[in-house]
N, C-alpha and C positions, 0 to 999 in steps of 0.2 A: 811376509814372514809369519803373520798370524795363522794363515792357512797351513803353512809348513809345520808350525808347532802343534796345531790341532791334529794334523796327520800323525805326528809322532805320538801324541797323547792317545789317539785312537789305537795306534799299533800296540803300545805298551799295555793299555788297559784291556784290550781284546786278548792279548797274550795272557795276561793275568787271569782273565775270566776263563779262558780255555784251560789253563793249568789247574786252577782251583776247581773248576767243574769236573775235570778228570778225577781229582782227588776225592771230591764229594761223591760223585756217582760211582766211582770205583769202590770206595769203602761201603757205600750203600748196597751195591750188588753183591759184594763179598759177604756182608753180614746176613743178607737174605739167604744166600747160598749156605752159609755156615749154619744158620738156624734151622734150615730145612734138611741138613745132613747129620744133625746130632743123633747119637744113639744113646740108649740107656747106659749109665755107668756100670762097668763090670766089677769094680772094687766095692765091696760092701761098706768099707770105711768112707768112700766118697758119697755113697748114698746117705750114710749117717750124718755127714757134714752138710747135706742139703744140695748136693750136685744133682741136677735134673737131666743133664745130657752132656756128652763129650764127643770129641772127634780127634782122630789122629791124622796128620797130613805131613807131606814132605815137600819142601820147596827150597831152592837155592842151596842145596847141599846139606840141609838140616832137617831134623824132625821136630814137629810142633804138636803139642797136646793142648787142645782148647777145651775148657769146661764151662758149662753154663749152670749157674745156681738157680734153683726154683724161685727163691726170693733173694737172699743175700748171704754171704759168708758170715761166720760167727764174728770175725774181726775184719774191718775194712782196711785194706793195705795202705801203706803210706803214699804210694804212687798209684793213682787211678787215672787211666787214660780216657779222656772224653773225645767224642767225635762230633764237633759242632762248628769249629772255625772254618772247616772246609765249606760248609753250607753257607755260613754268614759271608765269607769272602766271595763266594760265587755270586750271591745275590747282590752284594754291595757293588761289585765290579760290573755286574750286568745292568743294574739300575743306572750306574754312572754312564755306561755305554748308551743306554736308552736316552738319557738326557743329552749326551754329547752329539749323538747322530740324529735321533728322531725328534727331540724337543728343540735343540739348538738349530737344527736344520728342518724345522717343521714345514716350512713352505715348500721344501723340496721332497722330503721323505715321508712326512706324516700326513699331509693334507693332499687330497686329490679332489679338486673342485668339480670334477665331473661326477663325483660321488656325493659329496656334501660340501657346501660352500661355508667352511668354518673359519673363524678367526683363529689366530695362533693360540691365544689364551683359551678359547673354547675347546680347541682340539687337545691341548695339553691337559686341561682340566678334565675333559671327558676320558682321556686315556688313563689318568690316575684314578678316576672314579671306577672304571672297569677293573683295574688291578686290585684296589682296596675292596671294592664290592664283591669281587669274586671270592676273596678269602672269607669275608663276613658270611656270605650265603653258604659257602661250603662248610664253615665251622658250625653254623646253626644246623645244617643237615646232619653233621656228625653227632651233634648233641640231641638230636630228635629221635623218636622211635624208629625212623628209617634205618638208622645205623645197626639195628638188631636184625635186620633182614638183608643179607648180603646181595641177593639178586635184585631186590627192589631198589636198594641203595644204588647199585651199579646202573640200573636203568635211569633213575632220577639224575644221577651224575652225568650220564650220557646226554640226557635232554638239556640239562643245565649247560654243559659244554657246547652243545649244538646252538643253543640260544646265544651264548657268548660269542661263538665264531660268526654267527649270522649278524649279530649286532655290530661287531668290530668291522666286518667286511662291508657293511652298508654305511659305515661312517668314515672310515679312513682309507688310505691307499691300500691296495692288496698286500704289498710288502710290509707295511707298518702293521696291518691287521694281524698278520701271521706272527710278527714279533711280539705284539701286545698279547696275543693268545698265549704264547710261550711265557711271557713275563708274568701273566696272571697265574698260570700253572706253577711256575717257578716260585712265585710269592707264596702260593698255598703250601708248597713243599717246605720252604724255609720257615714259614710261620708254624707249620706242624712241628718242626724242630724246636723253634724258639719258645712257642707258647704251650706245647703239649709234651713233646718227647723229653727235652732237657729238664723242665720243671718236675715232671714225673720221676725222672731218674734222681734228681736232687732230693726229692722227698723220700725216696727209698733209701738213699745213702744216709740222709739225716736220721731216719728211724733206726737204721742198722748201727750207726755210731752211738745212739742212745741206748743200745742194747735191746731195742724193741723188734718185734717181728714186723717187717715192712708190709704195708697194705699192698697186695698184689695188683689192685685195680689200676693204679697209675701205669704199671708195666703193661697191662692189657690194653689200655687206651693208647699208650705209646706204640705198641706193636701194630695196632690197627692203622694208626696214621703212617707208620713206616711202610706197611703193605700198600697203602694208597700211594705213597711216594714212589714206590718201585714201579707201579703201573703208569704213573705220569712220566717216568724217566724217558722212554723212547719217543713219545710225542714231543717232549721238550727238546730233545736232541735233534729231531727233525727240524723243528722251528728254528733252532740255532743256525742251521745250514740252508734254510729255505730261500734266503735272498739270492742264492745261486740258481734257483729253479723257477724262473718266471712263468713257465708253463702251468704251474700250480696256482700261484697267488694272483695271476693276471686273468684267470678264467672267469667267465660270467658267474659260475657257481663255485667260486673259490672257497666259500665257507663250507660247502658240502665236501669238497676235495680235502680240506683241512681235517674235517671230522673223520672222513674215511681213512686217511693216513694215520690219524691218531688212534683210531680203533684198531687198525692193523698193527701198530706198534704195541698197543696194550695187549692184544692177543698173543703177540710174540712173547711178551713177559709172562702171560698166563701159562703158556706152554712150558717155558723154562722153569718157572716156579713149581709147576706140577712135576716136571721132570726131576727136579731136585728131590722131590718127595717120593719118586719112584713109580708114579702112576700117571704118566704123561700120555694123554690121548692126542693123536696128530690133528684132530679137528681144528683147534685154534690156529695152527700153522696153515692148514689147508684154506681156511676162511680168509686168513690174512693175505695169502698169496693170491687168492681169487679177487680180493678187493684191489690189490695192487695191479693185477692183470687187467681188471675191468677199467681202472683209472687210466692205464696206459692206452687202452683202446679208445676211451672217450677223449683223451687229450691229443690223440694223433692228429697232426695238422691236415686240414682239408682246404684246398684252394677255393677262394670265394669268387674268383673271376676266371673266365675261360681263356685258354691260350689263343694268341693270334691278334688280340686287340692292339692297335697301333699306339705305341708309347715311344717318344723320342728320348734320347739320353739328356737332352737339354731340359726336358720336363723333370727328369729325375734329379738333375743337378740343382734345379731351382728349389725343389722340395728339400733336398739335403741342406742347401745353403740357408733356407728360411727356417728350418726346424731343428737342425742337428748341429751346425757348426758353432753355435754360441757356446757349446761345451766341447764338442769333438773337433778341436782345432789346435794347432801348435801354439796359439795364443788365445785361449778361451776368454770370452767377455763376461760369462756368467760368474758372479762373485762366489758362488758355492764351489766352483771347480777351478783351482789355480792351474791344474794340469788336466789334459784330456783324460776322462775316465777310462781305465784299463788300457791306456795308451792308444786308443783308437782315434786316429786323426783323419778327417775327411776334407782336407783343404783343396784337393785337386782331383781330376778325373781318374787318374791312376789309383789313388787311394780309395776312391769310392768303389771302383770296380773290384779292387782287391778285398774289400770288406762287404761285398754284395750279399753273401749268405748271412753274415751277422746282422746287416741292416734289415734284411728280410725277416729274420727270426725275431728281432727285437721290436720292429715297428709293425709287423703284420701278424706273425704267428702268435706271439705273446702280448703284443701291443703295450709293452711296458716302457717303451721309448717313444717320444721323449719322456723322461721320468716325471711322473705326475702330470704328464702332458703339459708341461710348463710353457711350451711354445705353441700350443694349440694346433697340433697336426690334425687335419680333417680326415674323414673316412675316404674322401676322394683322393687325397694325397697318399694314403696308405695303399689304395688300389693301384695308383701309379707305380709305387715301389713294387707291389706284388706282381703286376703284369711285366714289369721290366725284369724282375728276377726269373719269372717263369720263362720268359723269352730267352734269357741267358742260359737257363738250364736245358732248354730244348735245342740250343745251338743255332737258333734262327738269327 
């Protein structure tokens, strides 16, 4: 019953995380788009009132007229809409999921003893240190002279991100490392909102309510952090779905793959932000596509054994029974899995043959199964699976 309730909790919190993430990222992308499409006000009265830009749009059968003030209007309206709870809810639900899956199930999902033989407490403590430390280092960078030089700052941030990815991938399971990378970027994003963007906006509102001219610098700092957030968006979205793509996080150079995909995602955002402003060079998109194409070529599976080696099905069955059926059975004995993951059951010969391609992909190509190599499958046993599958494919 406990496992059943945890599954439902996982489902509901994941759903909440997904919905709030859409709300946060959607509003973020919209406001970046809006800010980059503003035109100078045409009405001189608007200019006199302090309007710095405006935009007309049509949606859902209605016309909208958005205006942005250079600092603040003469009088703050009674109802002022803030955009913050989408970010906070996304982060809170994401951290709850991180705890529910990767911390509560650390022995299965967080720790890979072939990478680092960590205790549960050491693994969880290290993971939290990466998340908190990522924000601290990034925030110090933003407050340093680096922030005044966009290109230099971007290179420094890339190097920092690369070090983060390398460190995580050399300490945790590949799947967990990717999630922790995304959790660190997500924490930076929400901390930008909580510590910089919202406080800056509150100071501007408070000054306007006192009848003072707001200091524009909080708005400048808030916009800079908001721009950083928009470039983090696509890498974070990839990480949120990365557990479906073991070919990436299971690779020997998984940290480099993670950075390459993150750079490709950031370049896509660079292109669209530039396109909003009307001066979009196709170069960022071309580089992003070349990165993805290069990764696809590098990750293409290559057999490690030659066709024709003699492998009996009895050998395959022995490997599956010893290494797989503790989880992939109609009655799993592993406490972390009350039911066979993804409904894959390998109790008899017919089921094993029916799942031949999946077994080959997960144990040989991506090597993510057994998860965290909990049952200690050897390289020799993986070669047995590989040769058996290649024999099936060749029709021998």
